[in-house]
A tleap script that builds the chain and sets N, CA, C and O, in Angstrom:
source leaprc.protein.ff14SB
mol = sequence {
  NMET GLU GLU GLU LYS ASP VAL LYS ARG LYS
  PHE PRO LEU TRP ILE TYR PRO SER LEU LEU
  ALA GLU VAL ASP SER LEU TYR LYS THR ASP
  ASN CYS SER SER ARG THR GLU PHE MET GLU
  LYS ALA ILE ARG PHE TYR ILE GLY TYR VAL
  THR SER GLY ASN ALA GLN ASP TYR LEU ALA
  ASN VAL ILE PRO SER ALA VAL LYS GLY ILE
  VAL ASP GLU SER THR ASN ARG MET GLY ARG
  LEU LEU PHE LYS ILE ALA VAL GLU MET ALA
  VAL VAL GLU ASN ILE LEU ALA ALA VAL CYS
  ASP VAL ASP GLU ILE GLU VAL LYS ARG LEU
  ARG GLY GLN CYS VAL LYS GLU ILE LYS SER
  THR ASN GLY LEU LEU SER PHE GLU GLU ALA
  LEU ARG TRP GLN ARG ASP CGLY
}
set mol.1.N position { -186.185 138.114 167.535 }
set mol.1.CA position { -185.481 137.428 166.544 }
set mol.1.C position { -184.460 136.422 166.649 }
set mol.1.O position { -183.417 136.706 167.238 }
set mol.2.N position { -184.623 135.334 166.173 }
set mol.2.CA position { -183.478 134.101 166.090 }
set mol.2.C position { -182.426 134.676 164.988 }
set mol.2.O position { -182.559 135.340 163.960 }
set mol.3.N position { -181.037 133.967 165.857 }
set mol.3.CA position { -179.752 134.366 164.644 }
set mol.3.C position { -180.048 133.206 163.616 }
set mol.3.O position { -180.321 132.035 163.879 }
set mol.4.N position { -179.929 133.809 162.391 }
set mol.4.CA position { -180.086 132.536 161.066 }
set mol.4.C position { -178.821 131.849 161.066 }
set mol.4.O position { -177.860 132.586 160.844 }
set mol.5.N position { -178.565 130.619 161.258 }
set mol.5.CA position { -177.411 130.115 160.988 }
set mol.5.C position { -177.371 129.857 159.495 }
set mol.5.O position { -178.329 129.693 158.740 }
set mol.6.N position { -175.720 129.852 159.138 }
set mol.6.CA position { -175.428 129.738 158.070 }
set mol.6.C position { -175.476 128.520 157.450 }
set mol.6.O position { -174.685 127.694 157.906 }
set mol.7.N position { -176.254 128.123 156.434 }
set mol.7.CA position { -176.768 126.581 156.259 }
set mol.7.C position { -176.591 126.648 154.620 }
set mol.7.O position { -177.010 127.671 154.077 }
set mol.8.N position { -176.176 125.934 154.047 }
set mol.8.CA position { -176.018 125.929 152.527 }
set mol.8.C position { -177.473 125.996 152.215 }
set mol.8.O position { -178.340 125.550 152.966 }
set mol.9.N position { -177.732 126.661 150.897 }
set mol.9.CA position { -179.394 126.418 150.475 }
set mol.9.C position { -178.952 126.042 148.967 }
set mol.9.O position { -177.845 126.214 148.456 }
set mol.10.N position { -180.165 125.459 148.365 }
set mol.10.CA position { -179.918 124.910 146.817 }
set mol.10.C position { -180.785 125.688 146.395 }
set mol.10.O position { -181.839 125.644 147.028 }
set mol.11.N position { -180.724 126.689 145.203 }
set mol.11.CA position { -181.288 127.487 144.590 }
set mol.11.C position { -181.127 127.180 142.866 }
set mol.11.O position { -180.115 126.590 142.489 }
set mol.12.N position { -181.914 127.505 142.107 }
set mol.12.CA position { -182.013 127.593 140.686 }
set mol.12.C position { -180.756 128.518 139.959 }
set mol.12.O position { -180.962 129.725 139.830 }
set mol.13.N position { -179.693 128.045 139.573 }
set mol.13.CA position { -178.758 128.984 138.933 }
set mol.13.C position { -179.008 128.572 137.318 }
set mol.13.O position { -179.095 127.469 136.779 }
set mol.14.N position { -179.083 129.894 136.802 }
set mol.14.CA position { -179.148 129.687 134.852 }
set mol.14.C position { -177.463 130.108 135.042 }
set mol.14.O position { -177.037 130.788 135.976 }
set mol.15.N position { -176.745 129.614 134.084 }
set mol.15.CA position { -175.638 129.439 133.625 }
set mol.15.C position { -175.383 129.124 132.111 }
set mol.15.O position { -175.891 128.113 131.626 }
set mol.16.N position { -174.843 129.711 131.578 }
set mol.16.CA position { -174.310 129.464 130.086 }
set mol.16.C position { -173.695 128.106 129.889 }
set mol.16.O position { -172.766 127.920 130.676 }
set mol.17.N position { -173.957 126.994 128.988 }
set mol.17.CA position { -173.148 125.722 128.925 }
set mol.17.C position { -171.507 125.829 128.555 }
set mol.17.O position { -170.728 124.936 128.886 }
set mol.18.N position { -171.109 126.958 127.873 }
set mol.18.CA position { -170.112 127.192 127.746 }
set mol.18.C position { -169.171 127.426 129.048 }
set mol.18.O position { -168.022 126.999 129.161 }
set mol.19.N position { -169.791 128.087 129.880 }
set mol.19.CA position { -169.227 128.854 131.301 }
set mol.19.C position { -169.234 127.271 132.115 }
set mol.19.O position { -168.174 126.807 132.535 }
set mol.20.N position { -170.042 126.812 132.213 }
set mol.20.CA position { -170.280 125.705 132.929 }
set mol.20.C position { -169.033 124.470 132.686 }
set mol.20.O position { -168.454 123.881 133.599 }
set mol.21.N position { -168.813 124.273 131.246 }
set mol.21.CA position { -167.949 123.786 131.175 }
set mol.21.C position { -166.678 124.074 131.251 }
set mol.21.O position { -165.848 123.168 131.173 }
set mol.22.N position { -166.377 125.135 131.386 }
set mol.22.CA position { -165.041 125.777 132.211 }
set mol.22.C position { -165.041 125.466 133.276 }
set mol.22.O position { -163.938 125.068 133.651 }
set mol.23.N position { -166.089 125.449 134.272 }
set mol.23.CA position { -165.901 125.278 135.602 }
set mol.23.C position { -165.580 123.803 135.818 }
set mol.23.O position { -164.693 123.451 136.596 }
set mol.24.N position { -166.278 122.999 135.153 }
set mol.24.CA position { -165.829 121.593 135.117 }
set mol.24.C position { -164.319 120.869 134.437 }
set mol.24.O position { -163.683 119.835 134.642 }
set mol.25.N position { -164.207 121.918 133.642 }
set mol.25.CA position { -162.576 121.480 133.573 }
set mol.25.C position { -161.425 122.335 134.285 }
set mol.25.O position { -160.246 122.124 133.999 }
set mol.26.N position { -161.770 123.235 135.152 }
set mol.26.CA position { -160.738 123.898 136.126 }
set mol.26.C position { -160.809 123.560 137.821 }
set mol.26.O position { -160.017 123.875 138.710 }
set mol.27.N position { -162.132 122.766 137.881 }
set mol.27.CA position { -162.655 123.094 139.733 }
set mol.27.C position { -161.321 122.015 140.213 }
set mol.27.O position { -160.633 122.255 141.206 }
set mol.28.N position { -161.123 120.892 139.381 }
set mol.28.CA position { -160.158 120.022 139.995 }
set mol.28.C position { -158.773 120.460 140.319 }
set mol.28.O position { -158.069 119.982 141.208 }
set mol.29.N position { -158.367 121.708 139.260 }
set mol.29.CA position { -157.220 122.275 138.968 }
set mol.29.C position { -156.759 123.081 140.348 }
set mol.29.O position { -155.617 123.210 140.790 }
set mol.30.N position { -157.827 123.508 140.806 }
set mol.30.CA position { -157.865 124.346 141.862 }
set mol.30.C position { -158.083 123.737 143.033 }
set mol.30.O position { -158.389 124.429 144.004 }
set mol.31.N position { -157.967 122.373 143.148 }
set mol.31.CA position { -158.379 121.728 144.225 }
set mol.31.C position { -159.462 121.653 145.050 }
set mol.31.O position { -159.435 121.479 146.268 }
set mol.32.N position { -160.648 121.824 144.179 }
set mol.32.CA position { -161.901 121.961 144.420 }
set mol.32.C position { -162.664 120.479 144.374 }
set mol.32.O position { -162.532 119.810 143.349 }
set mol.33.N position { -163.324 120.052 145.289 }
set mol.33.CA position { -163.889 118.924 145.396 }
set mol.33.C position { -165.125 118.938 144.626 }
set mol.33.O position { -165.776 117.900 144.506 }
set mol.34.N position { -165.511 120.065 144.079 }
set mol.34.CA position { -166.822 120.209 143.360 }
set mol.34.C position { -166.845 121.417 142.751 }
set mol.34.O position { -166.061 122.316 143.056 }
set mol.35.N position { -167.847 121.536 141.747 }
set mol.35.CA position { -168.453 122.597 141.302 }
set mol.35.C position { -168.738 123.785 142.032 }
set mol.35.O position { -168.150 124.841 141.799 }
set mol.36.N position { -169.760 123.639 143.051 }
set mol.36.CA position { -170.099 124.370 143.848 }
set mol.36.C position { -169.140 124.734 144.806 }
set mol.36.O position { -169.657 125.602 145.509 }
set mol.37.N position { -167.983 124.492 145.181 }
set mol.37.CA position { -166.725 124.957 146.010 }
set mol.37.C position { -166.122 125.948 145.141 }
set mol.37.O position { -165.773 127.070 145.506 }
set mol.38.N position { -166.000 125.390 143.761 }
set mol.38.CA position { -165.351 126.204 143.071 }
set mol.38.C position { -165.900 127.665 142.884 }
set mol.38.O position { -165.205 128.680 142.942 }
set mol.39.N position { -167.643 127.604 142.583 }
set mol.39.CA position { -168.017 128.540 142.434 }
set mol.39.C position { -168.340 129.537 143.664 }
set mol.39.O position { -168.672 130.718 143.562 }
set mol.40.N position { -168.184 128.863 144.734 }
set mol.40.CA position { -168.364 129.391 146.232 }
set mol.40.C position { -166.907 130.411 146.122 }
set mol.40.O position { -166.967 131.636 146.228 }
set mol.41.N position { -165.544 129.601 145.877 }
set mol.41.CA position { -164.239 130.590 145.754 }
set mol.41.C position { -164.369 131.822 145.048 }
set mol.41.O position { -164.024 132.903 145.525 }
set mol.42.N position { -164.877 131.662 143.884 }
set mol.42.CA position { -165.132 132.534 142.657 }
set mol.42.C position { -166.141 133.709 143.482 }
set mol.42.O position { -165.923 134.921 143.519 }
set mol.43.N position { -166.967 133.184 143.939 }
set mol.43.CA position { -168.096 134.611 144.236 }
set mol.43.C position { -167.304 135.319 145.243 }
set mol.43.O position { -167.174 136.542 145.180 }
set mol.44.N position { -166.680 134.500 146.323 }
set mol.44.CA position { -166.032 135.223 147.525 }
set mol.44.C position { -165.179 136.212 146.832 }
set mol.44.O position { -165.219 137.394 147.175 }
set mol.45.N position { -164.312 135.749 145.758 }
set mol.45.CA position { -163.290 136.416 145.224 }
set mol.45.C position { -163.760 137.717 144.826 }
set mol.45.O position { -163.275 138.779 145.217 }
set mol.46.N position { -164.810 137.576 143.964 }
set mol.46.CA position { -165.587 138.459 143.338 }
set mol.46.C position { -165.725 139.565 144.375 }
set mol.46.O position { -165.373 140.737 144.241 }
set mol.47.N position { -166.429 138.863 145.673 }
set mol.47.CA position { -167.158 139.866 146.452 }
set mol.47.C position { -165.881 140.783 147.109 }
set mol.47.O position { -165.925 142.011 147.182 }
set mol.48.N position { -164.962 140.118 147.482 }
set mol.48.CA position { -163.698 140.720 148.059 }
set mol.48.C position { -163.108 141.997 147.093 }
set mol.48.O position { -162.839 143.102 147.563 }
set mol.49.N position { -162.976 141.681 145.834 }
set mol.49.CA position { -162.667 142.546 144.814 }
set mol.49.C position { -163.857 143.644 144.513 }
set mol.49.O position { -163.396 144.641 143.956 }
set mol.50.N position { -164.980 143.692 144.698 }
set mol.50.CA position { -166.043 144.667 144.656 }
set mol.50.C position { -166.264 145.467 146.042 }
set mol.50.O position { -166.677 146.623 146.132 }
set mol.51.N position { -165.958 144.737 146.943 }
set mol.51.CA position { -166.084 145.868 148.129 }
set mol.51.C position { -164.650 146.073 148.962 }
set mol.51.O position { -164.316 146.374 150.108 }
set mol.52.N position { -164.029 145.745 147.749 }
set mol.52.CA position { -162.599 146.561 148.308 }
set mol.52.C position { -162.504 147.879 147.937 }
set mol.52.O position { -161.477 148.518 148.165 }
set mol.53.N position { -163.566 148.412 147.328 }
set mol.53.CA position { -163.433 149.943 146.967 }
set mol.53.C position { -162.159 150.241 145.608 }
set mol.53.O position { -162.234 150.948 144.602 }
set mol.54.N position { -161.281 149.549 146.017 }
set mol.54.CA position { -159.876 149.788 145.072 }
set mol.54.C position { -159.381 148.481 144.534 }
set mol.54.O position { -158.721 147.774 145.295 }
set mol.55.N position { -159.589 148.130 143.471 }
set mol.55.CA position { -159.408 146.980 143.005 }
set mol.55.C position { -157.481 146.690 143.258 }
set mol.55.O position { -156.964 145.723 143.817 }
set mol.56.N position { -156.984 147.540 142.813 }
set mol.56.CA position { -155.333 147.892 143.127 }
set mol.56.C position { -155.037 147.126 144.394 }
set mol.56.O position { -154.284 146.156 144.496 }
set mol.57.N position { -155.898 147.837 145.554 }
set mol.57.CA position { -155.393 147.155 146.973 }
set mol.57.C position { -155.659 146.005 147.028 }
set mol.57.O position { -154.881 145.396 147.762 }
set mol.58.N position { -156.738 145.154 146.394 }
set mol.58.CA position { -157.311 144.241 146.700 }
set mol.58.C position { -156.372 142.942 145.823 }
set mol.58.O position { -156.060 141.908 146.414 }
set mol.59.N position { -156.064 143.148 144.610 }
set mol.59.CA position { -155.452 142.620 144.017 }
set mol.59.C position { -153.835 142.709 144.784 }
set mol.59.O position { -153.263 141.654 145.058 }
set mol.60.N position { -153.289 143.830 145.039 }
set mol.60.CA position { -152.087 144.074 145.581 }
set mol.60.C position { -151.996 142.852 147.217 }
set mol.60.O position { -150.917 142.575 147.741 }
set mol.61.N position { -152.989 142.460 147.595 }
set mol.61.CA position { -152.831 141.564 148.615 }
set mol.61.C position { -153.036 140.127 148.410 }
set mol.61.O position { -152.626 139.258 149.179 }
set mol.62.N position { -153.878 139.871 147.026 }
set mol.62.CA position { -154.204 138.547 146.877 }
set mol.62.C position { -152.755 138.081 145.895 }
set mol.62.O position { -152.093 137.107 146.253 }
set mol.63.N position { -152.432 138.750 144.859 }
set mol.63.CA position { -151.210 138.278 144.263 }
set mol.63.C position { -150.119 137.863 144.905 }
set mol.63.O position { -149.548 136.926 144.347 }
set mol.64.N position { -149.563 138.314 146.057 }
set mol.64.CA position { -148.317 138.185 146.707 }
set mol.64.C position { -148.785 136.542 147.309 }
set mol.64.O position { -147.812 135.789 147.284 }
set mol.65.N position { -149.911 135.959 147.766 }
set mol.65.CA position { -150.459 135.105 148.376 }
set mol.65.C position { -150.138 133.819 147.347 }
set mol.65.O position { -149.543 132.758 147.529 }
set mol.66.N position { -150.784 134.383 146.222 }
set mol.66.CA position { -150.911 133.220 145.140 }
set mol.66.C position { -149.477 132.950 144.503 }
set mol.66.O position { -149.127 131.831 144.125 }
set mol.67.N position { -148.741 134.010 144.428 }
set mol.67.CA position { -147.244 133.721 143.952 }
set mol.67.C position { -146.261 132.998 145.218 }
set mol.67.O position { -145.202 132.387 145.077 }
set mol.68.N position { -146.876 133.246 146.252 }
set mol.68.CA position { -145.960 132.381 147.369 }
set mol.68.C position { -146.546 130.831 146.954 }
set mol.68.O position { -145.833 130.023 146.358 }
set mol.69.N position { -147.572 130.619 147.248 }
set mol.69.CA position { -148.400 129.478 146.801 }
set mol.69.C position { -147.463 128.501 145.884 }
set mol.69.O position { -147.097 127.382 146.244 }
set mol.70.N position { -147.119 129.154 144.562 }
set mol.70.CA position { -146.614 128.610 143.322 }
set mol.70.C position { -145.413 128.287 144.098 }
set mol.70.O position { -145.197 127.180 144.593 }
set mol.71.N position { -144.563 129.410 144.189 }
set mol.71.CA position { -143.200 129.153 144.832 }
set mol.71.C position { -142.740 128.242 145.773 }
set mol.71.O position { -141.603 127.773 145.837 }
set mol.72.N position { -143.884 127.972 146.651 }
set mol.72.CA position { -143.445 126.902 147.922 }
set mol.72.C position { -143.818 125.525 147.025 }
set mol.72.O position { -143.032 124.577 147.035 }
set mol.73.N position { -144.917 125.484 146.344 }
set mol.73.CA position { -145.052 123.946 145.544 }
set mol.73.C position { -143.801 123.579 144.819 }
set mol.73.O position { -143.397 122.440 144.586 }
set mol.74.N position { -143.118 124.983 144.421 }
set mol.74.CA position { -141.913 124.516 143.248 }
set mol.74.C position { -140.935 123.938 143.827 }
set mol.74.O position { -140.340 122.981 143.332 }
set mol.75.N position { -140.608 124.560 145.158 }
set mol.75.CA position { -139.472 124.346 146.071 }
set mol.75.C position { -139.974 122.930 146.664 }
set mol.75.O position { -139.047 122.131 146.793 }
set mol.76.N position { -140.904 122.576 146.948 }
set mol.76.CA position { -141.002 121.182 147.352 }
set mol.76.C position { -140.793 120.201 146.513 }
set mol.76.O position { -140.590 119.060 146.928 }
set mol.77.N position { -140.814 120.508 145.191 }
set mol.77.CA position { -140.681 119.927 143.972 }
set mol.77.C position { -139.745 119.843 143.607 }
set mol.77.O position { -139.585 118.730 143.106 }
set mol.78.N position { -138.781 120.539 143.544 }
set mol.78.CA position { -137.429 120.513 143.180 }
set mol.78.C position { -136.395 119.929 144.473 }
set mol.78.O position { -135.294 119.416 144.275 }
set mol.79.N position { -137.179 120.190 146.148 }
set mol.79.CA position { -136.252 119.410 146.828 }
set mol.79.C position { -136.566 117.996 146.844 }
set mol.79.O position { -135.781 117.403 147.585 }
set mol.80.N position { -137.439 117.220 146.292 }
set mol.80.CA position { -137.848 116.004 146.158 }
set mol.80.C position { -136.994 115.381 145.177 }
set mol.80.O position { -136.319 114.374 145.395 }
set mol.81.N position { -137.058 116.141 143.872 }
set mol.81.CA position { -136.441 115.985 142.647 }
set mol.81.C position { -134.521 115.712 143.140 }
set mol.81.O position { -133.790 114.811 142.728 }
set mol.82.N position { -134.202 116.730 144.023 }
set mol.82.CA position { -132.904 116.821 144.323 }
set mol.82.C position { -132.256 115.838 145.162 }
set mol.82.O position { -131.062 115.566 145.291 }
set mol.83.N position { -133.409 115.309 145.766 }
set mol.83.CA position { -132.890 114.393 146.562 }
set mol.83.C position { -133.131 112.921 146.131 }
set mol.83.O position { -132.838 112.066 146.967 }
set mol.84.N position { -133.580 112.555 145.050 }
set mol.84.CA position { -133.818 111.519 144.407 }
set mol.84.C position { -132.470 111.476 143.508 }
set mol.84.O position { -131.845 110.439 143.282 }
set mol.85.N position { -132.136 112.703 143.053 }
set mol.85.CA position { -130.840 113.013 142.226 }
set mol.85.C position { -129.517 112.502 143.366 }
set mol.85.O position { -128.741 111.579 143.117 }
set mol.86.N position { -129.500 113.136 144.323 }
set mol.86.CA position { -128.688 112.506 145.064 }
set mol.86.C position { -128.217 111.049 145.506 }
set mol.86.O position { -127.098 110.543 145.588 }
set mol.87.N position { -129.555 110.548 145.770 }
set mol.87.CA position { -129.372 108.961 145.727 }
set mol.87.C position { -128.762 108.303 144.952 }
set mol.87.O position { -127.936 107.448 145.272 }
set mol.88.N position { -129.154 108.676 143.559 }
set mol.88.CA position { -128.952 108.129 142.493 }
set mol.88.C position { -127.035 108.344 142.190 }
set mol.88.O position { -126.244 107.483 141.804 }
set mol.89.N position { -126.792 109.657 142.506 }
set mol.89.CA position { -125.344 109.699 142.676 }
set mol.89.C position { -124.605 109.061 143.550 }
set mol.89.O position { -123.512 108.591 143.231 }
set mol.90.N position { -125.109 108.962 144.775 }
set mol.90.CA position { -124.517 107.737 145.871 }
set mol.90.C position { -124.308 106.162 145.312 }
set mol.90.O position { -123.431 105.342 145.583 }
set mol.91.N position { -125.458 106.079 144.435 }
set mol.91.CA position { -125.452 104.470 144.055 }
set mol.91.C position { -124.218 104.539 143.183 }
set mol.91.O position { -123.222 103.855 143.419 }
set mol.92.N position { -124.323 105.527 141.998 }
set mol.92.CA position { -123.123 105.692 140.961 }
set mol.92.C position { -121.816 105.443 141.535 }
set mol.92.O position { -121.009 104.527 141.377 }
set mol.93.N position { -121.814 106.769 142.427 }
set mol.93.CA position { -120.670 106.703 143.365 }
set mol.93.C position { -120.018 104.952 143.761 }
set mol.93.O position { -119.103 104.234 143.359 }
set mol.94.N position { -120.684 104.904 144.369 }
set mol.94.CA position { -120.526 103.592 144.988 }
set mol.94.C position { -119.904 102.314 144.315 }
set mol.94.O position { -118.934 101.627 144.634 }
set mol.95.N position { -120.996 102.216 143.042 }
set mol.95.CA position { -120.473 101.601 141.962 }
set mol.95.C position { -118.902 101.695 141.666 }
set mol.95.O position { -117.978 100.881 141.665 }
set mol.96.N position { -119.022 102.990 141.430 }
set mol.96.CA position { -117.797 103.351 140.693 }
set mol.96.C position { -116.713 103.032 141.926 }
set mol.96.O position { -115.772 102.377 141.478 }
set mol.97.N position { -116.607 103.262 143.095 }
set mol.97.CA position { -115.454 103.097 143.651 }
set mol.97.C position { -115.414 101.721 144.035 }
set mol.97.O position { -114.414 101.342 144.645 }
set mol.98.N position { -116.461 100.791 143.748 }
set mol.98.CA position { -116.106 99.572 144.080 }
set mol.98.C position { -115.213 98.674 142.733 }
set mol.98.O position { -114.611 97.611 142.885 }
set mol.99.N position { -115.314 99.251 141.781 }
set mol.99.CA position { -114.817 98.421 140.651 }
set mol.99.C position { -113.339 99.353 139.886 }
set mol.99.O position { -112.614 98.798 139.060 }
set mol.100.N position { -113.109 100.824 140.358 }
set mol.100.CA position { -112.229 101.768 139.942 }
set mol.100.C position { -111.190 101.354 140.901 }
set mol.100.O position { -111.425 100.961 142.044 }
set mol.101.N position { -109.756 101.493 140.236 }
set mol.101.CA position { -108.503 101.763 141.401 }
set mol.101.C position { -107.956 103.018 140.919 }
set mol.101.O position { -107.162 103.057 139.979 }
set mol.102.N position { -108.309 103.907 141.460 }
set mol.102.CA position { -107.904 105.312 141.404 }
set mol.102.C position { -107.451 105.818 142.920 }
set mol.102.O position { -107.898 105.531 144.030 }
set mol.103.N position { -106.463 106.620 142.528 }
set mol.103.CA position { -105.982 106.860 144.164 }
set mol.103.C position { -106.134 108.525 144.324 }
set mol.103.O position { -106.487 109.314 143.448 }
set mol.104.N position { -105.811 108.775 145.525 }
set mol.104.CA position { -106.386 109.760 146.046 }
set mol.104.C position { -105.924 111.292 145.291 }
set mol.104.O position { -106.665 112.250 145.067 }
set mol.105.N position { -104.758 111.186 145.055 }
set mol.105.CA position { -104.525 112.053 143.929 }
set mol.105.C position { -104.842 112.542 142.863 }
set mol.105.O position { -104.615 113.675 142.439 }
set mol.106.N position { -105.439 111.602 142.346 }
set mol.106.CA position { -106.024 111.606 140.681 }
set mol.106.C position { -107.603 111.795 141.067 }
set mol.106.O position { -108.256 112.229 140.118 }
set mol.107.N position { -108.235 111.596 142.075 }
set mol.107.CA position { -109.583 112.289 142.813 }
set mol.107.C position { -109.428 113.555 142.875 }
set mol.107.O position { -110.237 114.235 142.243 }
set mol.108.N position { -108.571 114.104 143.493 }
set mol.108.CA position { -108.207 115.567 143.514 }
set mol.108.C position { -107.957 116.204 142.555 }
set mol.108.O position { -108.444 117.331 142.469 }
set mol.109.N position { -107.222 115.759 141.647 }
set mol.109.CA position { -107.027 116.292 140.169 }
set mol.109.C position { -108.321 116.331 139.290 }
set mol.109.O position { -108.606 117.339 138.644 }
set mol.110.N position { -108.944 115.421 139.287 }
set mol.110.CA position { -110.233 115.151 138.666 }
set mol.110.C position { -111.515 116.189 139.382 }
set mol.110.O position { -112.386 116.763 138.729 }
set mol.111.N position { -111.382 116.226 140.559 }
set mol.111.CA position { -112.353 117.353 141.405 }
set mol.111.C position { -112.158 118.457 140.851 }
set mol.111.O position { -113.082 119.076 140.323 }
set mol.112.N position { -110.813 118.928 140.879 }
set mol.112.CA position { -110.700 120.309 140.539 }
set mol.112.C position { -110.659 120.738 139.194 }
set mol.112.O position { -110.836 121.925 138.923 }
set mol.113.N position { -110.357 119.545 137.976 }
set mol.113.CA position { -111.247 119.929 136.665 }
set mol.113.C position { -112.622 120.027 136.566 }
set mol.113.O position { -113.158 120.871 135.849 }
set mol.114.N position { -113.305 119.130 137.312 }
set mol.114.CA position { -114.314 119.073 137.313 }
set mol.114.C position { -115.080 120.378 137.660 }
set mol.114.O position { -116.043 120.705 136.967 }
set mol.115.N position { -114.666 121.151 138.743 }
set mol.115.CA position { -115.408 122.521 139.317 }
set mol.115.C position { -115.019 123.509 138.157 }
set mol.115.O position { -115.750 124.475 137.933 }
set mol.116.N position { -114.040 123.318 137.518 }
set mol.116.CA position { -113.277 124.213 136.593 }
set mol.116.C position { -114.606 124.134 135.483 }
set mol.116.O position { -115.307 125.066 135.089 }
set mol.117.N position { -114.664 123.026 135.218 }
set mol.117.CA position { -115.580 122.763 133.996 }
set mol.117.C position { -116.771 122.939 133.824 }
set mol.117.O position { -117.331 123.274 132.781 }
set mol.118.N position { -117.376 122.647 135.185 }
set mol.118.CA position { -119.244 123.188 135.569 }
set mol.118.C position { -119.047 124.667 135.826 }
set mol.118.O position { -120.063 125.347 135.680 }
set mol.119.N position { -117.562 125.512 136.301 }
set mol.119.CA position { -117.933 126.921 135.858 }
set mol.119.C position { -117.961 127.623 134.754 }
set mol.119.O position { -118.591 128.630 134.433 }
set mol.120.N position { -116.914 126.716 134.012 }
set mol.120.CA position { -117.051 127.532 132.357 }
set mol.120.C position { -118.272 126.983 131.660 }
set mol.120.O position { -118.520 127.630 130.643 }
set mol.121.N position { -119.035 126.083 131.869 }
set mol.121.CA position { -120.055 125.562 131.116 }
set mol.121.C position { -121.453 125.903 131.928 }
set mol.121.O position { -122.488 125.306 131.631 }
set mol.122.N position { -121.426 126.696 132.758 }
set mol.122.CA position { -122.854 126.760 133.791 }
set mol.122.C position { -123.311 125.684 133.970 }
set mol.122.O position { -124.523 125.551 133.803 }
set mol.123.N position { -122.448 124.466 134.400 }
set mol.123.CA position { -123.326 123.226 134.458 }
set mol.123.C position { -123.690 122.153 133.485 }
set mol.123.O position { -123.996 120.974 133.665 }
set mol.124.N position { -123.561 122.967 132.273 }
set mol.124.CA position { -123.895 122.056 130.963 }
set mol.124.C position { -122.861 121.162 130.825 }
set mol.124.O position { -121.785 121.723 130.621 }
set mol.125.N position { -122.814 119.770 130.872 }
set mol.125.CA position { -121.758 118.944 130.655 }
set mol.125.C position { -122.359 117.971 129.840 }
set mol.125.O position { -123.561 117.769 130.008 }
set mol.126.N position { -121.604 117.176 128.782 }
set mol.126.CA position { -121.889 116.209 128.067 }
set mol.126.C position { -121.100 114.899 128.514 }
set mol.126.O position { -120.014 115.143 129.039 }
set mol.127.N position { -121.451 113.530 128.400 }
set mol.127.CA position { -120.708 112.410 128.572 }
set mol.127.C position { -119.150 112.397 127.271 }
set mol.127.O position { -117.961 112.102 127.396 }
set mol.128.N position { -119.851 112.796 126.321 }
set mol.128.CA position { -118.946 113.198 125.368 }
set mol.128.C position { -117.708 114.010 125.572 }
set mol.128.O position { -116.704 113.659 124.954 }
set mol.129.N position { -117.642 115.174 126.454 }
set mol.129.CA position { -116.740 116.151 126.424 }
set mol.129.C position { -115.939 115.162 128.048 }
set mol.129.O position { -114.732 114.925 128.079 }
set mol.130.N position { -116.535 114.897 128.770 }
set mol.130.CA position { -115.815 114.149 129.797 }
set mol.130.C position { -114.995 112.691 129.192 }
set mol.130.O position { -113.981 112.418 129.834 }
set mol.131.N position { -115.244 111.985 128.332 }
set mol.131.CA position { -114.497 111.026 127.574 }
set mol.131.C position { -113.508 111.531 126.879 }
set mol.131.O position { -112.459 110.917 126.684 }
set mol.132.N position { -113.718 112.540 126.501 }
set mol.132.CA position { -112.521 113.165 125.394 }
set mol.132.C position { -111.558 113.732 126.524 }
set mol.132.O position { -110.349 113.621 126.317 }
set mol.133.N position { -111.960 114.290 127.620 }
set mol.133.CA position { -110.871 114.761 128.572 }
set mol.133.C position { -110.370 113.612 129.041 }
set mol.133.O position { -109.157 113.817 129.068 }
set mol.134.N position { -110.607 112.338 129.493 }
set mol.134.CA position { -110.255 111.202 130.424 }
set mol.134.C position { -109.468 110.831 129.605 }
set mol.134.O position { -108.442 110.470 130.182 }
set mol.135.N position { -109.348 110.650 127.794 }
set mol.135.CA position { -108.516 109.792 127.221 }
set mol.135.C position { -107.429 110.957 126.800 }
set mol.135.O position { -106.292 110.527 126.603 }
set mol.136.N position { -107.598 112.175 126.660 }
set mol.136.CA position { -106.413 113.163 126.312 }
set mol.136.C position { -105.946 113.476 127.603 }
set mol.136.O position { -104.809 113.937 127.508 }
set mol.137.N position { -106.313 113.427 128.697 }
set mol.137.CA position { -105.345 113.885 129.934 }
set mol.137.C position { -105.057 112.631 130.316 }
set mol.137.O position { -104.311 112.434 131.275 }
savepdb mol mol.pdb
quit
């Protein structure tokens, strides 16, 4: 007997319209290119769940990989945002350096004051506070 190839087959599927609507609304968010791909992933997941014998063991393996994916994507997004902010800060610093006449001693004093303020406010600053400090100091 010849070994059967793993080829996709089309077959009738009876499904509630509300469930199909859920599939349609979610398959792209799961990076699936079609309903079929989404349903295949769901079936594979459920097969793994059923055949694992113990749902806790199966979920113990699935959850960390899902969380890792979320954390990795968040890390990449934060890295890109921090890079953009650093570029904008460099532009602002260079513009200010070109138009301001501030000596090195004043820059060191300002840096020390800024470090102190950042520590005391956990990074929450306002322009009004900086303006008040500049006018009073």
